[in-house]
KETOR-367093 format. One record per atom (N, C-alpha, C, O): residue number from 1; residue in three letters; atom name; x, y, z. Coordinates in steps of 0.001 Angstrom, whole numbers. Example, Ala and Ser with C-alpha at 12.3 -4.5 7.8 and 13.67 -1.06 7.14 Angstrom:
BEGIN
(1 "ALA" "N" (13190 -5690 7800))
(1 "ALA" "CA" (12300 -4500 7800))
(1 "ALA" "C" (13200 -3300 7800))
(1 "ALA" "O" (14236 -3319 8465))
(2 "SER" "N" (12850 -2250 7080))
(2 "SER" "CA" (13670 -1060 7140))
(2 "SER" "C" (12900 30 7870))
(2 "SER" "O" (13409 1138 8039))
//
This chain:
BEGIN
(1 "GLN" "N" (57300 -76170 665))
(1 "GLN" "CA" (56336 -77224 925))
(1 "GLN" "C" (56883 -78221 1937))
(1 "GLN" "O" (56178 -78629 2860))
(2 "SER" "N" (58127 -78605 1763))
(2 "SER" "CA" (58721 -79574 2686))
(2 "SER" "C" (58720 -79052 4111))
(2 "SER" "O" (58392 -79789 5041))
(3 "ALA" "N" (59084 -77786 4295))
(3 "ALA" "CA" (59081 -77199 5642))
(3 "ALA" "C" (57667 -77146 6194))
(3 "ALA" "O" (57461 -77340 7392))
(4 "GLY" "N" (56692 -76886 5334))
(4 "GLY" "CA" (55297 -76855 5772))
(4 "GLY" "C" (54818 -78211 6250))
(4 "GLY" "O" (54066 -78309 7220))
(5 "GLU" "N" (55260 -79264 5559))
(5 "GLU" "CA" (54881 -80609 5978))
(5 "GLU" "C" (55457 -80922 7352))
(5 "GLU" "O" (54774 -81496 8201))
(6 "ILE" "N" (56711 -80545 7570))
(6 "ILE" "CA" (57341 -80765 8867))
(6 "ILE" "C" (56583 -79988 9932))
(6 "ILE" "O" (56317 -80505 11018))
(7 "GLY" "N" (56233 -78733 9613))
(7 "GLY" "CA" (55479 -77919 10554))
(7 "GLY" "C" (54123 -78518 10860))
(7 "GLY" "O" (53674 -78510 12007))
(8 "ALA" "N" (53461 -79046 9818))
(8 "ALA" "CA" (52143 -79648 10011))
(8 "ALA" "C" (52247 -80893 10885))
(8 "ALA" "O" (51368 -81147 11709))
(9 "GLU" "N" (53306 -81665 10714))
(9 "GLU" "CA" (53506 -82837 11568))
(9 "GLU" "C" (53731 -82395 13013))
(9 "GLU" "O" (53227 -83023 13945))
(10 "GLY" "N" (54482 -81322 13193))
(10 "GLY" "CA" (54702 -80782 14534))
(10 "GLY" "C" (53398 -80299 15142))
(10 "GLY" "O" (53138 -80514 16326))
(11 "TYR" "N" (52578 -79643 14324))
(11 "TYR" "CA" (51282 -79163 14801))
(11 "TYR" "C" (50435 -80338 15288))
(11 "TYR" "O" (49861 -80297 16376))
(12 "THR" "N" (50368 -81376 14472))
(12 "THR" "CA" (49584 -82559 14837))
(12 "THR" "C" (50101 -83174 16135))
(12 "THR" "O" (49315 -83614 16974))
(13 "ARG" "N" (51408 -83204 16295))
(13 "ARG" "CA" (51997 -83744 17518))
(13 "ARG" "C" (51618 -82893 18726))
(13 "ARG" "O" (51303 -83432 19787))
(14 "HIS" "N" (51647 -81566 18575))
(14 "HIS" "CA" (51257 -80680 19675))
(14 "HIS" "C" (49801 -80905 20076))
(14 "HIS" "O" (49477 -80959 21263))
(15 "VAL" "N" (48937 -81035 19087))
(15 "VAL" "CA" (47511 -81248 19365))
(15 "VAL" "C" (47300 -82587 20063))
(15 "VAL" "O" (46575 -82666 21055))
(16 "SER" "N" (47928 -83631 19549))
(16 "SER" "CA" (47787 -84959 20151))
(16 "SER" "C" (48314 -84987 21582))
(16 "SER" "O" (47701 -85582 22469))
(17 "THR" "N" (49451 -84340 21795))
(17 "THR" "CA" (50037 -84301 23132))
(17 "THR" "C" (49136 -83539 24091))
(17 "THR" "O" (48923 -83973 25223))
(18 "ALA" "N" (48603 -82401 23643))
(18 "ALA" "CA" (47702 -81613 24496))
(18 "ALA" "C" (46472 -82434 24875))
(18 "ALA" "O" (46058 -82441 26034))
(19 "GLU" "N" (45893 -83122 23897))
(19 "GLU" "CA" (44701 -83929 24171))
(19 "GLU" "C" (45004 -85045 25163))
(19 "GLU" "O" (44207 -85316 26061))
(20 "ALA" "N" (46156 -85692 25001))
(20 "ALA" "CA" (46534 -86769 25922))
(20 "ALA" "C" (46749 -86220 27330))
(20 "ALA" "O" (46323 -86833 28310))
(21 "MET" "N" (47401 -85081 27430))
(21 "MET" "CA" (47662 -84479 28738))
(21 "MET" "C" (46363 -84045 29413))
(21 "MET" "O" (46213 -84180 30628))
(22 "GLU" "N" (45435 -83527 28628))
(22 "GLU" "CA" (44156 -83086 29182))
(22 "GLU" "C" (43338 -84265 29708))
(22 "GLU" "O" (42503 -84100 30598))
(23 "GLY" "N" (43581 -85446 29156))
(23 "GLY" "CA" (42853 -86624 29579))
(23 "GLY" "C" (43426 -87311 30815))
(23 "GLY" "O" (42845 -88263 31337))
(24 "GLU" "N" (44566 -86821 31272))
(24 "GLU" "CA" (45199 -87420 32449))
(24 "GLU" "C" (44376 -87159 33708))
(24 "GLU" "O" (43618 -86192 33784))
(25 "ARG" "N" (44540 -88031 34682))
(25 "ARG" "CA" (43838 -87863 35971))
(25 "ARG" "C" (44232 -86546 36632))
(25 "ARG" "O" (43389 -85842 37188))
(26 "GLU" "N" (45521 -86221 36567))
(26 "GLU" "CA" (46032 -84950 37086))
(26 "GLU" "C" (46777 -84253 35943))
(26 "GLU" "O" (47982 -84443 35776))
(27 "PRO" "N" (46062 -83456 35169))
(27 "PRO" "CA" (46669 -82816 33988))
(27 "PRO" "C" (47859 -81917 34341))
(27 "PRO" "O" (47870 -81237 35367))
(28 "ASP" "N" (48845 -81939 33465))
(28 "ASP" "CA" (50013 -81064 33572))
(28 "ASP" "C" (49655 -79762 32850))
(28 "ASP" "O" (49900 -79630 31651))
(29 "TRP" "N" (49083 -78813 33570))
(29 "TRP" "CA" (48570 -77589 32949))
(29 "TRP" "C" (49664 -76762 32303))
(29 "TRP" "O" (49420 -76100 31294))
(30 "LYS" "N" (50848 -76786 32856))
(30 "LYS" "CA" (51965 -76049 32257))
(30 "LYS" "C" (52321 -76661 30893))
(30 "LYS" "O" (52559 -75943 29922))
(31 "GLY" "N" (52351 -77980 30840))
(31 "GLY" "CA" (52613 -78665 29577))
(31 "GLY" "C" (51505 -78452 28567))
(31 "GLY" "O" (51765 -78261 27379))
(32 "ILE" "N" (50263 -78483 29042))
(32 "ILE" "CA" (49112 -78254 28167))
(32 "ILE" "C" (49183 -76850 27577))
(32 "ILE" "O" (48932 -76650 26389))
(33 "LEU" "N" (49528 -75884 28421))
(33 "LEU" "CA" (49675 -74508 27937))
(33 "LEU" "C" (50750 -74428 26853))
(33 "LEU" "O" (50558 -73762 25836))
(34 "ALA" "N" (51865 -75099 27065))
(34 "ALA" "CA" (52953 -75082 26074))
(34 "ALA" "C" (52504 -75702 24749))
(34 "ALA" "O" (52842 -75187 23683))
(35 "GLN" "N" (51749 -76796 24804))
(35 "GLN" "CA" (51296 -77460 23575))
(35 "GLN" "C" (50295 -76607 22801))
(35 "GLN" "O" (50386 -76496 21579))
(36 "HIS" "N" (49343 -76007 23510))
(36 "HIS" "CA" (48358 -75159 22828))
(36 "HIS" "C" (49017 -73883 22298))
(36 "HIS" "O" (48627 -73372 21249))
(37 "THR" "N" (50000 -73378 23012))
(37 "THR" "CA" (50731 -72194 22534))
(37 "THR" "C" (51434 -72515 21217))
(37 "THR" "O" (51356 -71738 20266))
(38 "ALA" "N" (52115 -73648 21158))
(38 "ALA" "CA" (52820 -74034 19929))
(38 "ALA" "C" (51841 -74238 18771))
(38 "ALA" "O" (52120 -73822 17646))
(39 "ALA" "N" (50705 -74870 19037))
(39 "ALA" "CA" (49701 -75085 17992))
(39 "ALA" "C" (49134 -73751 17509))
(39 "ALA" "O" (48962 -73541 16308))
(40 "PHE" "N" (48844 -72853 18454))
(40 "PHE" "CA" (48325 -71534 18112))
(40 "PHE" "C" (49315 -70777 17232))
(40 "PHE" "O" (48929 -70193 16219))
(41 "GLU" "N" (50580 -70787 17614))
(41 "GLU" "CA" (51607 -70065 16864))
(41 "GLU" "C" (51758 -70619 15456))
(41 "GLU" "O" (51950 -69860 14506))
(42 "PHE" "N" (51675 -71936 15314))
(42 "PHE" "CA" (51763 -72532 13982))
(42 "PHE" "C" (50647 -72006 13087))
(42 "PHE" "O" (50884 -71686 11922))
(43 "LEU" "N" (49430 -71916 13626))
(43 "LEU" "CA" (48276 -71469 12833))
(43 "LEU" "C" (48254 -69965 12604))
(43 "LEU" "O" (47417 -69479 11844))
(44 "ARG" "N" (49144 -69220 13235))
(44 "ARG" "CA" (49203 -67769 13050))
(44 "ARG" "C" (49634 -67396 11625))
(44 "ARG" "O" (49342 -66292 11164))
(45 "SER" "N" (50309 -68282 10944))
(45 "SER" "CA" (50805 -68026 9600))
(45 "SER" "C" (49658 -67689 8638))
(45 "SER" "O" (48596 -68308 8702))
(46 "PRO" "N" (49868 -66718 7752))
(46 "PRO" "CA" (48811 -66360 6781))
(46 "PRO" "C" (48377 -67540 5906))
(46 "PRO" "O" (47249 -67561 5414))
(47 "GLU" "N" (49255 -68511 5712))
(47 "GLU" "CA" (48907 -69672 4901))
(47 "GLU" "C" (47785 -70496 5541))
(47 "GLU" "O" (47122 -71283 4866))
(48 "TYR" "N" (47582 -70310 6830))
(48 "TYR" "CA" (46557 -71077 7538))
(48 "TYR" "C" (45392 -70185 7956))
(48 "TYR" "O" (44747 -70446 8972))
(49 "CYS" "N" (45118 -69141 7187))
(49 "CYS" "CA" (44048 -68206 7542))
(49 "CYS" "C" (42681 -68890 7579))
(49 "CYS" "O" (41768 -68401 8245))
(50 "SER" "N" (42528 -70001 6880))
(50 "SER" "CA" (41245 -70709 6907))
(50 "SER" "C" (41051 -71482 8206))
(50 "SER" "O" (39983 -72049 8435))
(51 "GLN" "N" (42067 -71510 9054))
(51 "GLN" "CA" (42005 -72273 10304))
(51 "GLN" "C" (41811 -71383 11531))
(51 "GLN" "O" (42192 -71771 12635))
(52 "ARG" "N" (41233 -70216 11359))
(52 "ARG" "CA" (41080 -69281 12483))
(52 "ARG" "C" (40187 -69834 13592))
(52 "ARG" "O" (40417 -69537 14764))
(53 "GLN" "N" (39177 -70627 13251))
(53 "GLN" "CA" (38329 -71203 14293))
(53 "GLN" "C" (39148 -72123 15198))
(53 "GLN" "O" (39016 -72072 16421))
(54 "VAL" "N" (39983 -72956 14604))
(54 "VAL" "CA" (40826 -73865 15379))
(54 "VAL" "C" (41831 -73059 16200))
(54 "VAL" "O" (42117 -73398 17349))
(55 "GLN" "N" (42361 -71999 15611))
(55 "GLN" "CA" (43295 -71139 16343))
(55 "GLN" "C" (42598 -70514 17557))
(55 "GLN" "O" (43185 -70413 18635))
(56 "THR" "N" (41358 -70101 17375))
(56 "THR" "CA" (40577 -69552 18493))
(56 "THR" "C" (40416 -70597 19591))
(56 "THR" "O" (40522 -70277 20775))
(57 "GLU" "N" (40163 -71838 19206))
(57 "GLU" "CA" (40006 -72907 20188))
(57 "GLU" "C" (41299 -73153 20969))
(57 "GLU" "O" (41259 -73415 22171))
(58 "HIS" "N" (42441 -73070 20287))
(58 "HIS" "CA" (43725 -73235 20993))
(58 "HIS" "C" (43943 -72081 21976))
(58 "HIS" "O" (44443 -72291 23081))
(59 "ALA" "N" (43573 -70880 21576))
(59 "ALA" "CA" (43720 -69727 22472))
(59 "ALA" "C" (42835 -69893 23706))
(59 "ALA" "O" (43256 -69572 24818))
(60 "MET" "N" (41624 -70388 23521))
(60 "MET" "CA" (40727 -70589 24668))
(60 "MET" "C" (41219 -71715 25570))
(60 "MET" "O" (41058 -71648 26788))
(61 "ALA" "N" (41812 -72743 24986))
(61 "ALA" "CA" (42379 -73818 25796))
(61 "ALA" "C" (43580 -73293 26595))
(61 "ALA" "O" (43767 -73662 27754))
(62 "ALA" "N" (44384 -72439 25974))
(62 "ALA" "CA" (45510 -71827 26684))
(62 "ALA" "C" (44994 -70917 27799))
(62 "ALA" "O" (45574 -70865 28884))
(63 "ASN" "N" (43917 -70212 27529))
(63 "ASN" "CA" (43284 -69367 28542))
(63 "ASN" "C" (42854 -70211 29742))
(63 "ASN" "O" (43105 -69840 30889))
(64 "ALA" "N" (42213 -71337 29478))
(64 "ALA" "CA" (41762 -72219 30561))
(64 "ALA" "C" (42942 -72760 31362))
(64 "ALA" "O" (42879 -72843 32589))
(65 "ALA" "N" (44020 -73126 30667))
(65 "ALA" "CA" (45209 -73631 31352))
(65 "ALA" "C" (45795 -72545 32256))
(65 "ALA" "O" (46233 -72834 33370))
(66 "CYS" "N" (45805 -71317 31787))
(66 "CYS" "CA" (46316 -70203 32605))
(66 "CYS" "C" (45469 -70011 33862))
(66 "CYS" "O" (45994 -69728 34939))
(67 "HIS" "N" (44167 -70165 33714))
(67 "HIS" "CA" (43296 -70066 34898))
(67 "HIS" "C" (43635 -71159 35898))
(67 "HIS" "O" (43689 -70906 37102))
(68 "ARG" "N" (43863 -72376 35407))
(68 "ARG" "CA" (44225 -73491 36289))
(68 "ARG" "C" (45563 -73234 36983))
(68 "ARG" "O" (45782 -73657 38118))
(69 "LEU" "N" (46452 -72532 36278))
(69 "LEU" "CA" (47775 -72218 36829))
(69 "LEU" "C" (47771 -70932 37655))
(69 "LEU" "O" (48809 -70511 38166))
(70 "ARG" "N" (46608 -70318 37780))
(70 "ARG" "CA" (46444 -69049 38508))
(70 "ARG" "C" (47338 -67948 37927))
(70 "ARG" "O" (48076 -67269 38641))
(71 "LEU" "N" (47242 -67804 36619))
(71 "LEU" "CA" (47982 -66766 35891))
(71 "LEU" "C" (46973 -65840 35218))
(71 "LEU" "O" (46787 -65916 34003))
(72 "PRO" "N" (46315 -64961 35991))
(72 "PRO" "CA" (45232 -64153 35422))
(72 "PRO" "C" (45665 -63219 34291))
(72 "PRO" "O" (44906 -63022 33342))
(73 "ASN" "N" (46848 -62650 34368))
(73 "ASN" "CA" (47295 -61744 33295))
(73 "ASN" "C" (47507 -62497 31991))
(73 "ASN" "O" (47127 -62026 30920))
(74 "LYS" "N" (48119 -63671 32093))
(74 "LYS" "CA" (48309 -64492 30891))
(74 "LYS" "C" (46973 -64999 30364))
(74 "LYS" "O" (46766 -65077 29153))
(75 "ALA" "N" (46071 -65343 31272))
(75 "ALA" "CA" (44741 -65803 30856))
(75 "ALA" "C" (44034 -64709 30069))
(75 "ALA" "O" (43420 -64980 29037))
(76 "ASN" "N" (44118 -63487 30546))
(76 "ASN" "CA" (43505 -62357 29845))
(76 "ASN" "C" (44161 -62147 28482))
(76 "ASN" "O" (43478 -61866 27497))
(77 "TRP" "N" (45482 -62283 28429))
(77 "TRP" "CA" (46187 -62129 27150))
(77 "TRP" "C" (45661 -63153 26152))
(77 "TRP" "O" (45399 -62820 24996))
(78 "TRP" "N" (45505 -64408 26598))
(78 "TRP" "CA" (44994 -65451 25709))
(78 "TRP" "C" (43552 -65180 25287))
(78 "TRP" "O" (43167 -65491 24160))
(79 "LEU" "N" (42769 -64611 26169))
(79 "LEU" "CA" (41402 -64253 25802))
(79 "LEU" "C" (41412 -63208 24688))
(79 "LEU" "O" (40617 -63285 23751))
(80 "GLN" "N" (42308 -62237 24793))
(80 "GLN" "CA" (42423 -61206 23751))
(80 "GLN" "C" (42872 -61822 22424))
(80 "GLN" "O" (42397 -61428 21359))
(81 "GLU" "N" (43784 -62786 22494))
(81 "GLU" "CA" (44227 -63474 21268))
(81 "GLU" "C" (43083 -64264 20645))
(81 "GLU" "O" (42947 -64300 19422))
(82 "ALA" "N" (42267 -64891 21470))
(82 "ALA" "CA" (41098 -65617 20964))
(82 "ALA" "C" (40144 -64654 20258))
(82 "ALA" "O" (39605 -64965 19195))
(83 "LYS" "N" (39946 -63494 20856))
(83 "LYS" "CA" (39068 -62492 20238))
(83 "LYS" "C" (39619 -62035 18894))
(83 "LYS" "O" (38859 -61867 17940))
(84 "LYS" "N" (40931 -61831 18806))
(84 "LYS" "CA" (41549 -61419 17539))
(84 "LYS" "C" (41338 -62485 16465))
(84 "LYS" "O" (40965 -62170 15335))
(85 "SER" "N" (41575 -63732 16821))
(85 "SER" "CA" (41394 -64820 15853))
(85 "SER" "C" (39944 -64926 15424))
(85 "SER" "O" (39650 -65142 14249))
(86 "PHE" "N" (39037 -64772 16379))
(86 "PHE" "CA" (37614 -64827 16081))
(86 "PHE" "C" (37230 -63705 15116))
(86 "PHE" "O" (36503 -63928 14148))
(87 "ARG" "N" (37728 -62498 15392))
(87 "ARG" "CA" (37427 -61363 14499))
(87 "ARG" "C" (37977 -61601 13107))
(87 "ARG" "O" (37334 -61249 12118))
(88 "LEU" "N" (39178 -62204 13014))
(88 "LEU" "CA" (39739 -62477 11690))
(88 "LEU" "C" (38865 -63455 10914))
(88 "LEU" "O" (38833 -63420 9684))
(89 "GLN" "N" (38174 -64308 11612))
(89 "GLN" "CA" (37315 -65276 10928))
(89 "GLN" "C" (35942 -64700 10591))
(89 "GLN" "O" (35422 -64949 9503))
(90 "TRP" "N" (35350 -63937 11505))
(90 "TRP" "CA" (33954 -63558 11361))
(90 "TRP" "C" (33699 -62076 11116))
(90 "TRP" "O" (32546 -61681 10940))
(91 "SER" "N" (34704 -61270 11100))
(91 "SER" "CA" (34527 -59828 10948))
(91 "SER" "C" (34025 -59467 9551))
(91 "SER" "O" (34261 -60184 8578))
(92 "SER" "N" (33332 -58347 9484))
(92 "SER" "CA" (32905 -57844 8179))
(92 "SER" "C" (33869 -56774 7668))
(92 "SER" "O" (33596 -56119 6662))
(93 "ASP" "N" (34979 -56599 8349))
(93 "ASP" "CA" (36006 -55640 7950))
(93 "ASP" "C" (36584 -56057 6596))
(93 "ASP" "O" (37035 -57193 6453))
(94 "PRO" "N" (36580 -55169 5606))
(94 "PRO" "CA" (37097 -55508 4272))
(94 "PRO" "C" (38543 -56003 4298))
(94 "PRO" "O" (38931 -56801 3445))
(95 "GLU" "N" (39343 -55545 5256))
(95 "GLU" "CA" (40735 -55985 5348))
(95 "GLU" "C" (40820 -57492 5578))
(95 "GLU" "O" (41752 -58141 5103))
(96 "VAL" "N" (39862 -58045 6294))
(96 "VAL" "CA" (39850 -59486 6540))
(96 "VAL" "C" (39660 -60231 5225))
(96 "VAL" "O" (40321 -61240 4976))
(97 "PHE" "N" (38767 -59739 4393))
(97 "PHE" "CA" (38526 -60404 3122))
(97 "PHE" "C" (39740 -60308 2219))
(97 "PHE" "O" (40003 -61227 1443))
(98 "LEU" "N" (40483 -59221 2302))
(98 "LEU" "CA" (41714 -59103 1523))
(98 "LEU" "C" (42734 -60148 1975))
(98 "LEU" "O" (43454 -60708 1148))
(99 "LEU" "N" (42799 -60409 3258))
(99 "LEU" "CA" (43710 -61433 3769))
(99 "LEU" "C" (43391 -62789 3140))
(99 "LEU" "O" (44295 -63502 2707))
(100 "TYR" "N" (42121 -63139 3091))
(100 "TYR" "CA" (41716 -64418 2489))
(100 "TYR" "C" (41964 -64426 990))
(100 "TYR" "O" (42339 -65457 430))
(101 "ALA" "N" (41763 -63303 340))
(101 "ALA" "CA" (41944 -63236 -1104))
(101 "ALA" "C" (43390 -63462 -1506))
(101 "ALA" "O" (43660 -63954 -2602))
(102 "LYS" "N" (44329 -63104 -624))
(102 "LYS" "CA" (45747 -63251 -935))
(102 "LYS" "C" (46195 -64705 -855))
(102 "LYS" "O" (47240 -65054 -1403))
(103 "HIS" "N" (45428 -65556 -186))
(103 "HIS" "CA" (45893 -66938 26))
(103 "HIS" "C" (44940 -67942 -474))
(103 "HIS" "O" (45194 -69142 -366))
//
């Protein structure tokens, strides 16, 4: 639990930092990508399976940052990650329901 609290504080810091950077007149897209990547990775844990929508949003924000940085391969990778997170949330695959049942 203690480690989870520390992780959650880190997650909140990543989100806040990303939002602040996105609001800048000249956003630091590399930094924004790093913040959304860290937030996405934190939510990858099975304990946060109820947060797949937010994880999808972080993946799409990372995708947008990659486009701004002219990194098409990375942008595509992030799009695929967004699709995976979306499927984990909305799929009718029985395996998805088993994932939720375990946590």
